[in-house]
N, CA, C and O atoms as a GROMACS GRO file, in nm:
protein
  536
    1MET      N    1  -2.177  -2.222 -14.692
    1MET     CA    2  -2.157  -2.158 -14.564
    1MET      C    3  -2.021  -2.199 -14.510
    1MET      O    4  -1.981  -2.315 -14.521
    2LYS      N    5  -1.950  -2.103 -14.453
    2LYS     CA    6  -1.819  -2.134 -14.394
    2LYS      C    7  -1.836  -2.238 -14.285
    2LYS      O    8  -1.933  -2.236 -14.209
    3ALA      N    9  -1.741  -2.330 -14.278
    3ALA     CA   10  -1.748  -2.439 -14.180
    3ALA      C   11  -1.755  -2.385 -14.038
    3ALA      O   12  -1.822  -2.444 -13.954
    4SER      N   13  -1.687  -2.272 -14.010
    4SER     CA   14  -1.687  -2.218 -13.874
    4SER      C   15  -1.822  -2.159 -13.835
    4SER      O   16  -1.846  -2.133 -13.717
    5PHE      N   17  -1.911  -2.138 -13.933
    5PHE     CA   18  -2.043  -2.082 -13.903
    5PHE      C   19  -2.151  -2.190 -13.892
    5PHE      O   20  -2.265  -2.159 -13.857
    6VAL      N   21  -2.118  -2.315 -13.922
    6VAL     CA   22  -2.217  -2.423 -13.922
    6VAL      C   23  -2.284  -2.438 -13.786
    6VAL      O   24  -2.404  -2.462 -13.779
    7LEU      N   25  -2.207  -2.423 -13.679
    7LEU     CA   26  -2.262  -2.435 -13.544
    7LEU      C   27  -2.383  -2.346 -13.524
    7LEU      O   28  -2.478  -2.384 -13.456
    8TRP      N   29  -2.381  -2.229 -13.584
    8TRP     CA   30  -2.488  -2.132 -13.566
    8TRP      C   31  -2.619  -2.179 -13.627
    8TRP      O   32  -2.726  -2.133 -13.586
    9SER      N   33  -2.613  -2.268 -13.723
    9SER     CA   34  -2.735  -2.310 -13.792
    9SER      C   35  -2.791  -2.441 -13.738
    9SER      O   36  -2.897  -2.486 -13.782
   10ARG      N   37  -2.721  -2.503 -13.644
   10ARG     CA   38  -2.769  -2.629 -13.588
   10ARG      C   39  -2.880  -2.605 -13.488
   10ARG      O   40  -2.882  -2.502 -13.420
   11GLY      N   41  -2.971  -2.698 -13.478
   11GLY     CA   42  -3.085  -2.685 -13.388
   11GLY      C   43  -3.049  -2.698 -13.241
   11GLY      O   44  -3.124  -2.651 -13.156
   12ASP      N   45  -2.935  -2.760 -13.210
   12ASP     CA   46  -2.898  -2.779 -13.070
   12ASP      C   47  -2.805  -2.669 -13.018
   12ASP      O   48  -2.738  -2.688 -12.916
   13PHE      N   49  -2.801  -2.557 -13.085
   13PHE     CA   50  -2.715  -2.445 -13.047
   13PHE      C   51  -2.761  -2.388 -12.912
   13PHE      O   52  -2.880  -2.359 -12.895
   14ASP      N   53  -2.669  -2.371 -12.818
   14ASP     CA   54  -2.699  -2.320 -12.684
   14ASP      C   55  -2.655  -2.174 -12.673
   14ASP      O   56  -2.536  -2.145 -12.662
   15VAL      N   57  -2.750  -2.083 -12.676
   15VAL     CA   58  -2.721  -1.940 -12.670
   15VAL      C   59  -2.648  -1.903 -12.541
   15VAL      O   60  -2.558  -1.819 -12.543
   16GLU      N   61  -2.686  -1.963 -12.431
   16GLU     CA   62  -2.627  -1.931 -12.300
   16GLU      C   63  -2.479  -1.967 -12.291
   16GLU      O   64  -2.406  -1.907 -12.213
   17ARG      N   65  -2.436  -2.064 -12.369
   17ARG     CA   66  -2.296  -2.108 -12.362
   17ARG      C   67  -2.217  -2.070 -12.488
   17ARG      O   68  -2.114  -2.130 -12.517
   18CYS      N   69  -2.265  -1.974 -12.560
   18CYS     CA   70  -2.203  -1.933 -12.686
   18CYS      C   71  -2.075  -1.853 -12.660
   18CYS      O   72  -2.082  -1.742 -12.606
   19PRO      N   73  -1.958  -1.906 -12.697
   19PRO     CA   74  -1.834  -1.833 -12.673
   19PRO      C   75  -1.824  -1.704 -12.754
   19PRO      O   76  -1.761  -1.608 -12.710
   20VAL      N   77  -1.885  -1.702 -12.872
   20VAL     CA   78  -1.879  -1.582 -12.955
   20VAL      C   79  -1.953  -1.467 -12.888
   20VAL      O   80  -1.900  -1.356 -12.880
   21ARG      N   81  -2.073  -1.493 -12.840
   21ARG     CA   82  -2.149  -1.388 -12.772
   21ARG      C   83  -2.075  -1.340 -12.646
   21ARG      O   84  -2.067  -1.219 -12.621
   22GLU      N   85  -2.023  -1.434 -12.569
   22GLU     CA   86  -1.955  -1.397 -12.445
   22GLU      C   87  -1.831  -1.312 -12.472
   22GLU      O   88  -1.810  -1.210 -12.407
   23ILE      N   89  -1.748  -1.355 -12.565
   23ILE     CA   90  -1.624  -1.285 -12.593
   23ILE      C   91  -1.649  -1.152 -12.664
   23ILE      O   92  -1.591  -1.049 -12.627
   24LEU      N   93  -1.734  -1.153 -12.765
   24LEU     CA   94  -1.758  -1.030 -12.842
   24LEU      C   95  -1.844  -0.928 -12.768
   24LEU      O   96  -1.853  -0.814 -12.812
   25SER      N   97  -1.907  -0.968 -12.658
   25SER     CA   98  -1.993  -0.874 -12.587
   25SER      C   99  -1.917  -0.748 -12.549
   25SER      O  100  -1.975  -0.640 -12.549
   26HIS      N  101  -1.789  -0.760 -12.518
   26HIS     CA  102  -1.712  -0.638 -12.494
   26HIS      C  103  -1.582  -0.633 -12.574
   26HIS      O  104  -1.528  -0.524 -12.593
   27LEU      N  105  -1.531  -0.745 -12.619
   27LEU     CA  106  -1.408  -0.739 -12.698
   27LEU      C  107  -1.431  -0.679 -12.836
   27LEU      O  108  -1.336  -0.635 -12.901
   28GLY      N  109  -1.554  -0.678 -12.879
   28GLY     CA  110  -1.583  -0.620 -13.009
   28GLY      C  111  -1.624  -0.475 -13.003
   28GLY      O  112  -1.656  -0.416 -13.106
   29ASP      N  113  -1.625  -0.416 -12.884
   29ASP     CA  114  -1.669  -0.277 -12.877
   29ASP      C  115  -1.558  -0.181 -12.921
   29ASP      O  116  -1.441  -0.217 -12.928
   30LYS      N  117  -1.600  -0.061 -12.950
   30LYS     CA  118  -1.509   0.040 -13.005
   30LYS      C  119  -1.389   0.067 -12.915
   30LYS      O  120  -1.276   0.064 -12.963
   31TRP      N  121  -1.411   0.093 -12.786
   31TRP     CA  122  -1.300   0.132 -12.699
   31TRP      C  123  -1.202   0.018 -12.680
   31TRP      O  124  -1.080   0.041 -12.681
   32THR      N  125  -1.251  -0.103 -12.662
   32THR     CA  126  -1.161  -0.217 -12.645
   32THR      C  127  -1.072  -0.232 -12.767
   32THR      O  128  -0.951  -0.251 -12.756
   33THR      N  129  -1.132  -0.223 -12.884
   33THR     CA  130  -1.057  -0.236 -13.009
   33THR      C  131  -0.951  -0.128 -13.020
   33THR      O  132  -0.836  -0.157 -13.055
   34LEU      N  133  -0.988  -0.003 -12.992
   34LEU     CA  134  -0.892   0.107 -13.006
   34LEU      C  135  -0.780   0.098 -12.901
   34LEU      O  136  -0.666   0.133 -12.931
   35ILE      N  137  -0.811   0.053 -12.781
   35ILE     CA  138  -0.707   0.036 -12.678
   35ILE      C  139  -0.610  -0.075 -12.718
   35ILE      O  140  -0.489  -0.059 -12.704
   36VAL      N  141  -0.663  -0.185 -12.769
   36VAL     CA  142  -0.576  -0.295 -12.812
   36VAL      C  143  -0.486  -0.248 -12.927
   36VAL      O  144  -0.368  -0.282 -12.931
   37ILE      N  145  -0.540  -0.171 -13.019
   37ILE     CA  146  -0.459  -0.118 -13.129
   37ILE      C  147  -0.347  -0.029 -13.073
   37ILE      O  148  -0.233  -0.037 -13.118
   38ALA      N  149  -0.380   0.056 -12.977
   38ALA     CA  150  -0.278   0.144 -12.918
   38ALA      C  151  -0.170   0.062 -12.848
   38ALA      O  152  -0.051   0.092 -12.859
   39LEU      N  153  -0.212  -0.041 -12.775
   39LEU     CA  154  -0.115  -0.124 -12.701
   39LEU      C  155  -0.036  -0.217 -12.793
   39LEU      O  156   0.064  -0.274 -12.750
   40ALA      N  157  -0.080  -0.234 -12.916
   40ALA     CA  158  -0.005  -0.318 -13.011
   40ALA      C  159   0.132  -0.258 -13.037
   40ALA      O  160   0.226  -0.330 -13.071
   41GLU      N  161   0.145  -0.127 -13.022
   41GLU     CA  162   0.272  -0.058 -13.043
   41GLU      C  163   0.370  -0.083 -12.929
   41GLU      O  164   0.491  -0.065 -12.945
   42GLY      N  165   0.319  -0.124 -12.813
   42GLY     CA  166   0.402  -0.148 -12.696
   42GLY      C  167   0.335  -0.093 -12.572
   42GLY      O  168   0.224  -0.041 -12.579
   43PRO      N  169   0.402  -0.106 -12.458
   43PRO     CA  170   0.343  -0.060 -12.332
   43PRO      C  171   0.311   0.089 -12.333
   43PRO      O  172   0.382   0.170 -12.393
   44HIS      N  173   0.203   0.123 -12.265
   44HIS     CA  174   0.161   0.263 -12.252
   44HIS      C  175   0.120   0.290 -12.108
   44HIS      O  176   0.068   0.202 -12.039
   45ARG      N  177   0.143   0.409 -12.065
   45ARG     CA  178   0.090   0.454 -11.937
   45ARG      C  179  -0.051   0.508 -11.960
   45ARG      O  180  -0.092   0.536 -12.072
   46PHE      N  181  -0.123   0.522 -11.850
   46PHE     CA  182  -0.264   0.563 -11.858
   46PHE      C  183  -0.280   0.692 -11.940
   46PHE      O  184  -0.362   0.698 -12.032
   47ASN      N  185  -0.201   0.793 -11.907
   47ASN     CA  186  -0.216   0.922 -11.976
   47ASN      C  187  -0.174   0.915 -12.123
   47ASN      O  188  -0.224   0.992 -12.205
   48GLU      N  189  -0.084   0.824 -12.156
   48GLU     CA  190  -0.050   0.805 -12.298
   48GLU      C  191  -0.170   0.748 -12.373
   48GLU      O  192  -0.199   0.790 -12.485
   49LEU      N  193  -0.238   0.653 -12.310
   49LEU     CA  194  -0.359   0.598 -12.372
   49LEU      C  195  -0.466   0.706 -12.384
   49LEU      O  196  -0.537   0.714 -12.484
   50ARG      N  197  -0.476   0.786 -12.282
   50ARG     CA  198  -0.575   0.895 -12.281
   50ARG      C  199  -0.548   0.991 -12.397
   50ARG      O  200  -0.642   1.036 -12.464
   51ARG      N  201  -0.422   1.022 -12.422
   51ARG     CA  202  -0.388   1.112 -12.534
   51ARG      C  203  -0.410   1.043 -12.668
   51ARG      O  204  -0.448   1.108 -12.765
   52ALA      N  205  -0.386   0.912 -12.674
   52ALA     CA  206  -0.407   0.838 -12.799
   52ALA      C  207  -0.555   0.829 -12.835
   52ALA      O  208  -0.591   0.816 -12.952
   53LEU      N  209  -0.640   0.835 -12.732
   53LEU     CA  210  -0.786   0.825 -12.751
   53LEU      C  211  -0.851   0.946 -12.686
   53LEU      O  212  -0.914   0.933 -12.580
   54PRO      N  213  -0.838   1.064 -12.746
   54PRO     CA  214  -0.883   1.187 -12.679
   54PRO      C  215  -1.034   1.194 -12.652
   54PRO      O  216  -1.077   1.274 -12.569
   55ASP      N  217  -1.112   1.114 -12.720
   55ASP     CA  218  -1.257   1.120 -12.701
   55ASP      C  219  -1.310   1.018 -12.601
   55ASP      O  220  -1.432   1.005 -12.587
   56ILE      N  221  -1.223   0.945 -12.532
   56ILE     CA  222  -1.267   0.849 -12.430
   56ILE      C  223  -1.262   0.919 -12.293
   56ILE      O  224  -1.168   0.994 -12.265
   57SER      N  225  -1.361   0.894 -12.211
   57SER     CA  226  -1.360   0.951 -12.076
   57SER      C  227  -1.265   0.871 -11.987
   57SER      O  228  -1.233   0.756 -12.016
   58ASN      N  229  -1.220   0.934 -11.880
   58ASN     CA  230  -1.133   0.863 -11.785
   58ASN      C  231  -1.203   0.740 -11.729
   58ASN      O  232  -1.142   0.634 -11.714
   59ARG      N  233  -1.331   0.755 -11.699
   59ARG     CA  234  -1.408   0.644 -11.643
   59ARG      C  235  -1.415   0.527 -11.741
   59ARG      O  236  -1.395   0.412 -11.702
   60MET      N  237  -1.444   0.555 -11.869
   60MET     CA  238  -1.454   0.449 -11.970
   60MET      C  239  -1.318   0.385 -11.995
   60MET      O  240  -1.310   0.263 -12.012
   61LEU      N  241  -1.212   0.464 -11.998
   61LEU     CA  242  -1.079   0.409 -12.016
   61LEU      C  243  -1.042   0.317 -11.900
   61LEU      O  244  -0.992   0.207 -11.921
   62THR      N  245  -1.068   0.362 -11.778
   62THR     CA  246  -1.039   0.281 -11.660
   62THR      C  247  -1.117   0.150 -11.662
   62THR      O  248  -1.061   0.044 -11.638
   63GLN      N  249  -1.247   0.157 -11.692
   63GLN     CA  250  -1.330   0.037 -11.694
   63GLN      C  251  -1.287  -0.060 -11.804
   63GLN      O  252  -1.282  -0.181 -11.782
   64THR      N  253  -1.257  -0.007 -11.920
   64THR     CA  254  -1.216  -0.094 -12.031
   64THR      C  255  -1.082  -0.160 -12.002
   64THR      O  256  -1.062  -0.278 -12.032
   65LEU      N  257  -0.989  -0.086 -11.942
   65LEU     CA  258  -0.861  -0.146 -11.904
   65LEU      C  259  -0.881  -0.256 -11.801
   65LEU      O  260  -0.816  -0.360 -11.809
   66ARG      N  261  -0.970  -0.235 -11.705
   66ARG     CA  262  -0.999  -0.338 -11.605
   66ARG      C  263  -1.058  -0.462 -11.671
   66ARG      O  264  -1.021  -0.575 -11.638
   67ASP      N  265  -1.152  -0.441 -11.764
   67ASP     CA  266  -1.214  -0.555 -11.833
   67ASP      C  267  -1.110  -0.634 -11.912
   67ASP      O  268  -1.112  -0.757 -11.910
   68LEU      N  269  -1.021  -0.565 -11.980
   68LEU     CA  270  -0.916  -0.632 -12.057
   68LEU      C  271  -0.820  -0.708 -11.966
   68LEU      O  272  -0.774  -0.817 -12.000
   69GLN      N  273  -0.790  -0.650 -11.850
   69GLN     CA  274  -0.704  -0.720 -11.755
   69GLN      C  275  -0.776  -0.842 -11.700
   69GLN      O  276  -0.716  -0.949 -11.686
   70ARG      N  277  -0.904  -0.828 -11.669
   70ARG     CA  278  -0.983  -0.940 -11.616
   70ARG      C  279  -0.987  -1.056 -11.716
   70ARG      O  280  -0.982  -1.172 -11.676
   71ASP      N  281  -0.995  -1.023 -11.845
   71ASP     CA  282  -0.998  -1.126 -11.950
   71ASP      C  283  -0.860  -1.182 -11.983
   71ASP      O  284  -0.849  -1.271 -12.066
   72GLY      N  285  -0.757  -1.130 -11.920
   72GLY     CA  286  -0.622  -1.179 -11.943
   72GLY      C  287  -0.556  -1.124 -12.067
   72GLY      O  288  -0.454  -1.176 -12.112
   73LEU      N  289  -0.612  -1.017 -12.125
   73LEU     CA  290  -0.556  -0.962 -12.248
   73LEU      C  291  -0.450  -0.857 -12.224
   73LEU      O  292  -0.370  -0.828 -12.313
   74LEU      N  293  -0.447  -0.799 -12.106
   74LEU     CA  294  -0.341  -0.704 -12.075
   74LEU      C  295  -0.296  -0.720 -11.932
   74LEU      O  296  -0.368  -0.774 -11.847
   75SER      N  297  -0.178  -0.672 -11.906
   75SER     CA  298  -0.121  -0.669 -11.771
   75SER      C  299  -0.092  -0.524 -11.737
   75SER      O  300  -0.084  -0.438 -11.825
   76ARG      N  301  -0.076  -0.499 -11.609
   76ARG     CA  302  -0.044  -0.365 -11.564
   76ARG      C  303   0.059  -0.371 -11.454
   76ARG      O  304   0.068  -0.469 -11.379
   77GLN      N  305   0.137  -0.265 -11.445
   77GLN     CA  306   0.234  -0.254 -11.337
   77GLN      C  307   0.224  -0.113 -11.280
   77GLN      O  308   0.224  -0.014 -11.353
   78VAL      N  309   0.217  -0.106 -11.148
   78VAL     CA  310   0.214   0.022 -11.079
   78VAL      C  311   0.357   0.056 -11.038
   78VAL      O  312   0.425  -0.025 -10.977
   79PHE      N  313   0.401   0.177 -11.072
   79PHE     CA  314   0.535   0.223 -11.037
   79PHE      C  315   0.526   0.312 -10.914
   79PHE      O  316   0.438   0.398 -10.904
   80PRO      N  317   0.617   0.291 -10.818
   80PRO     CA  318   0.611   0.367 -10.692
   80PRO      C  319   0.667   0.508 -10.708
   80PRO      O  320   0.768   0.544 -10.647
   81THR      N  321   0.600   0.587 -10.789
   81THR     CA  322   0.640   0.726 -10.809
   81THR      C  323   0.537   0.814 -10.740
   81THR      O  324   0.434   0.766 -10.693
   82LYS      N  325   0.564   0.942 -10.734
   82LYS     CA  326   0.469   1.038 -10.676
   82LYS      C  327   0.428   1.134 -10.786
   82LYS      O  328   0.513   1.212 -10.830
   83PRO      N  329   0.307   1.135 -10.832
   83PRO     CA  330   0.203   1.036 -10.801
   83PRO      C  331   0.234   0.902 -10.868
   83PRO      O  332   0.315   0.897 -10.961
   84PRO      N  333   0.170   0.794 -10.820
   84PRO     CA  334   0.196   0.663 -10.880
   84PRO      C  335   0.159   0.663 -11.028
   84PRO      O  336   0.061   0.726 -11.068
   85SER      N  337   0.237   0.592 -11.108
   85SER     CA  338   0.202   0.576 -11.249
   85SER      C  339   0.183   0.428 -11.277
   85SER      O  340   0.240   0.342 -11.210
   86VAL      N  341   0.102   0.402 -11.376
   86VAL     CA  342   0.067   0.265 -11.412
   86VAL      C  343   0.096   0.246 -11.560
   86VAL      O  344   0.065   0.332 -11.642
   87GLU      N  345   0.156   0.132 -11.592
   87GLU     CA  346   0.186   0.098 -11.731
   87GLU      C  347   0.107  -0.027 -11.768
   87GLU      O  348   0.094  -0.120 -11.689
   88TYR      N  349   0.054  -0.028 -11.890
   88TYR     CA  350  -0.026  -0.139 -11.942
   88TYR      C  351   0.040  -0.195 -12.066
   88TYR      O  352   0.101  -0.120 -12.144
   89TRP      N  353   0.030  -0.326 -12.085
   89TRP     CA  354   0.082  -0.391 -12.205
   89TRP      C  355  -0.001  -0.515 -12.235
   89TRP      O  356  -0.066  -0.571 -12.146
   90LEU      N  357   0.002  -0.556 -12.360
   90LEU     CA  358  -0.071  -0.676 -12.402
   90LEU      C  359   0.002  -0.801 -12.353
   90LEU      O  360   0.125  -0.810 -12.360
   91THR      N  361  -0.075  -0.896 -12.305
   91THR     CA  362  -0.022  -1.027 -12.270
   91THR      C  363  -0.012  -1.110 -12.398
   91THR      O  364  -0.058  -1.066 -12.503
   92PRO      N  365   0.046  -1.229 -12.391
   92PRO     CA  366   0.045  -1.316 -12.510
   92PRO      C  367  -0.098  -1.342 -12.561
   92PRO      O  368  -0.121  -1.347 -12.682
   93LEU      N  369  -0.193  -1.359 -12.470
   93LEU     CA  370  -0.332  -1.377 -12.512
   93LEU      C  371  -0.384  -1.252 -12.584
   93LEU      O  372  -0.452  -1.263 -12.686
   94GLY      N  373  -0.350  -1.136 -12.532
   94GLY     CA  374  -0.390  -1.012 -12.597
   94GLY      C  375  -0.324  -0.996 -12.734
   94GLY      O  376  -0.388  -0.950 -12.828
   95ARG      N  377  -0.198  -1.032 -12.743
   95ARG     CA  378  -0.128  -1.022 -12.871
   95ARG      C  379  -0.187  -1.119 -12.974
   95ARG      O  380  -0.181  -1.094 -13.095
   96SER      N  381  -0.243  -1.231 -12.926
   96SER     CA  382  -0.302  -1.328 -13.019
   96SER      C  383  -0.425  -1.270 -13.088
   96SER      O  384  -0.472  -1.325 -13.188
   97ARG      N  385  -0.476  -1.162 -13.037
   97ARG     CA  386  -0.593  -1.096 -13.098
   97ARG      C  387  -0.554  -1.001 -13.211
   97ARG      O  388  -0.640  -0.955 -13.286
   98LEU      N  389  -0.426  -0.970 -13.222
   98LEU     CA  390  -0.383  -0.868 -13.318
   98LEU      C  391  -0.405  -0.908 -13.464
   98LEU      O  392  -0.449  -0.825 -13.543
   99ASP      N  393  -0.376  -1.032 -13.502
   99ASP     CA  394  -0.396  -1.072 -13.642
   99ASP      C  395  -0.543  -1.066 -13.683
   99ASP      O  396  -0.574  -1.007 -13.787
  100PRO      N  397  -0.636  -1.126 -13.605
  100PRO     CA  398  -0.777  -1.112 -13.643
  100PRO      C  399  -0.822  -0.965 -13.643
  100PRO      O  400  -0.901  -0.924 -13.728
  101LEU      N  401  -0.772  -0.888 -13.548
  101LEU     CA  402  -0.809  -0.747 -13.541
  101LEU      C  403  -0.755  -0.671 -13.662
  101LEU      O  404  -0.823  -0.584 -13.717
  102ALA      N  405  -0.633  -0.703 -13.703
  102ALA     CA  406  -0.574  -0.638 -13.821
  102ALA      C  407  -0.658  -0.667 -13.945
  102ALA      O  408  -0.677  -0.580 -14.030
  103ALA      N  409  -0.709  -0.790 -13.956
  103ALA     CA  410  -0.796  -0.824 -14.070
  103ALA      C  411  -0.924  -0.741 -14.066
  103ALA      O  412  -0.969  -0.692 -14.170
  104LEU      N  413  -0.981  -0.724 -13.948
  104LEU     CA  414  -1.104  -0.644 -13.935
  104LEU      C  415  -1.076  -0.497 -13.966
  104LEU      O  416  -1.156  -0.432 -14.034
  105VAL      N  417  -0.965  -0.444 -13.917
  105VAL     CA  418  -0.928  -0.305 -13.944
  105VAL      C  419  -0.906  -0.284 -14.093
  105VAL      O  420  -0.952  -0.184 -14.149
  106THR      N  421  -0.837  -0.376 -14.158
  106THR     CA  422  -0.815  -0.366 -14.302
  106THR      C  423  -0.948  -0.369 -14.377
  106THR      O  424  -0.969  -0.290 -14.469
  107TRP      N  425  -1.037  -0.459 -14.336
  107TRP     CA  426  -1.169  -0.466 -14.399
  107TRP      C  427  -1.243  -0.333 -14.380
  107TRP      O  428  -1.303  -0.282 -14.475
  108ALA      N  429  -1.240  -0.277 -14.259
  108ALA     CA  430  -1.308  -0.151 -14.232
  108ALA      C  431  -1.251  -0.038 -14.318
  108ALA      O  432  -1.326   0.042 -14.374
  109GLN      N  433  -1.120  -0.033 -14.329
  109GLN     CA  434  -1.058   0.071 -14.411
  109GLN      C  435  -1.095   0.054 -14.558
  109GLN      O  436  -1.122   0.153 -14.627
  110ASN      N  437  -1.097  -0.069 -14.607
  110ASN     CA  438  -1.125  -0.096 -14.748
  110ASN      C  439  -1.272  -0.077 -14.785
  110ASN      O  440  -1.303  -0.050 -14.900
  111THR      N  441  -1.361  -0.091 -14.688
  111THR     CA  442  -1.505  -0.084 -14.719
  111THR      C  443  -1.575   0.038 -14.662
  111THR      O  444  -1.696   0.055 -14.680
  112HIS      N  445  -1.501   0.124 -14.593
  112HIS     CA  446  -1.562   0.240 -14.528
  112HIS      C  447  -1.643   0.326 -14.625
  112HIS      O  448  -1.756   0.364 -14.595
  113ALA      N  449  -1.585   0.357 -14.739
  113ALA     CA  450  -1.656   0.440 -14.838
  113ALA      C  451  -1.782   0.370 -14.888
  113ALA      O  452  -1.885   0.434 -14.906
  114ASP      N  453  -1.774   0.239 -14.910
  114ASP     CA  454  -1.891   0.163 -14.956
  114ASP      C  455  -2.002   0.164 -14.851
  114ASP      O  456  -2.120   0.177 -14.885
  115VAL      N  457  -1.965   0.149 -14.725
  115VAL     CA  458  -2.064   0.150 -14.617
  115VAL      C  459  -2.130   0.287 -14.607
  115VAL      O  460  -2.251   0.297 -14.592
  116LYS      N  461  -2.049   0.393 -14.615
  116LYS     CA  462  -2.105   0.528 -14.609
  116LYS      C  463  -2.200   0.553 -14.727
  116LYS      O  464  -2.305   0.614 -14.710
  117THR      N  465  -2.162   0.505 -14.846
  117THR     CA  466  -2.248   0.520 -14.963
  117THR      C  467  -2.379   0.445 -14.943
  117THR      O  468  -2.486   0.498 -14.973
  118ALA      N  469  -2.371   0.324 -14.894
  118ALA     CA  470  -2.492   0.244 -14.869
  118ALA      C  471  -2.582   0.311 -14.766
  118ALA      O  472  -2.704   0.313 -14.782
  119ARG      N  473  -2.524   0.366 -14.661
  119ARG     CA  474  -2.602   0.436 -14.558
  119ARG      C  475  -2.673   0.556 -14.617
  119ARG      O  476  -2.792   0.578 -14.592
  120SER      N  477  -2.600   0.635 -14.695
  120SER     CA  478  -2.661   0.753 -14.758
  120SER      C  479  -2.775   0.714 -14.849
  120SER      O  480  -2.881   0.776 -14.848
  121LYS      N  481  -2.754   0.610 -14.929
  121LYS     CA  482  -2.858   0.563 -15.020
  121LYS      C  483  -2.980   0.516 -14.942
  121LYS      O  484  -3.093   0.549 -14.978
  122PHE      N  485  -2.958   0.442 -14.836
  122PHE     CA  486  -3.068   0.394 -14.752
  122PHE      C  487  -3.143   0.512 -14.690
  122PHE      O  488  -3.266   0.516 -14.693
  123ASP      N  489  -3.070   0.607 -14.634
  123ASP     CA  490  -3.131   0.723 -14.568
  123ASP      C  491  -3.211   0.807 -14.668
  123ASP      O  492  -3.319   0.856 -14.634
  124ARG      N  493  -3.159   0.825 -14.789
  124ARG     CA  494  -3.231   0.903 -14.891
  124ARG      C  495  -3.357   0.833 -14.938
  124ARG      O  496  -3.454   0.899 -14.976
  125SER      N  497  -3.357   0.701 -14.936
  125SER     CA  498  -3.472   0.626 -14.988
  125SER      C  499  -3.591   0.627 -14.892
  125SER      O  500  -3.703   0.596 -14.931
  126GLY      N  501  -3.565   0.664 -14.766
  126GLY     CA  502  -3.672   0.663 -14.667
  126GLY      C  503  -3.711   0.522 -14.627
  126GLY      O  504  -3.818   0.501 -14.570
  127SER      N  505  -3.624   0.426 -14.656
  127SER     CA  506  -3.653   0.287 -14.622
  127SER      C  507  -3.664   0.269 -14.472
  127SER      O  508  -3.597   0.336 -14.393
  128VAL      N  509  -3.751   0.178 -14.436
  128VAL     CA  510  -3.769   0.142 -14.296
  128VAL      C  511  -3.755  -0.007 -14.287
  128VAL      O  512  -3.811  -0.081 -14.367
  129ILE      N  513  -3.680  -0.051 -14.188
  129ILE     CA  514  -3.667  -0.196 -14.167
  129ILE      C  515  -3.790  -0.240 -14.093
  129ILE      O  516  -3.821  -0.188 -13.986
  130ALA      N  517  -3.859  -0.337 -14.149
  130ALA     CA  518  -3.982  -0.385 -14.089
  130ALA      C  519  -3.955  -0.458 -13.959
  130ALA      O  520  -3.857  -0.533 -13.948
  131ASN      N  521  -4.040  -0.436 -13.862
  131ASN     CA  522  -4.032  -0.508 -13.736
  131ASN      C  523  -4.122  -0.632 -13.748
  131ASN      O  524  -4.245  -0.621 -13.744
  132VAL      N  525  -4.061  -0.747 -13.763
  132VAL     CA  526  -4.138  -0.869 -13.785
  132VAL      C  527  -4.204  -0.920 -13.659
  132VAL      O  528  -4.290  -1.008 -13.665
  133ASP      N  529  -4.165  -0.866 -13.541
  133ASP     CA  530  -4.225  -0.909 -13.416
  133ASP      C  531  -4.361  -0.845 -13.391
  133ASP      O  532  -4.437  -0.891 -13.306
  134SER      N  533  -4.391  -0.738 -13.465
  134SER     CA  534  -4.518  -0.667 -13.443
  134SER      C  535  -4.635  -0.740 -13.504
  134SER      O  536  -4.748  -0.693 -13.494
   0.00000   0.00000   0.00000
């Protein structure tokens, strides 16, 4: 077992204080990941992000940007134009996420076909995951 995973197998593990659960609860979601990837190229205005992610709603984009700012991963600046425009960019903390994210993106690209094949095989087999709580 990887040394970084040993904590998970110890009996004194505290779920309430788990940094992985807290951080990944929203940093691992689809929109956060795609916004960080877009901002890796440099600062973007709201509508530029909207065009980069055409399937995200304005509400979800706004909320995700707020969450990222709250976590210190991005900064924003409001420009006194008519109408006002806002620019977003990754902070040093946000940029520190790029290398691990790049590894995950590379893994996803390299294994996408395998995952799709496994899903198809599972779906064709009619397999059901047993609910052990029942």
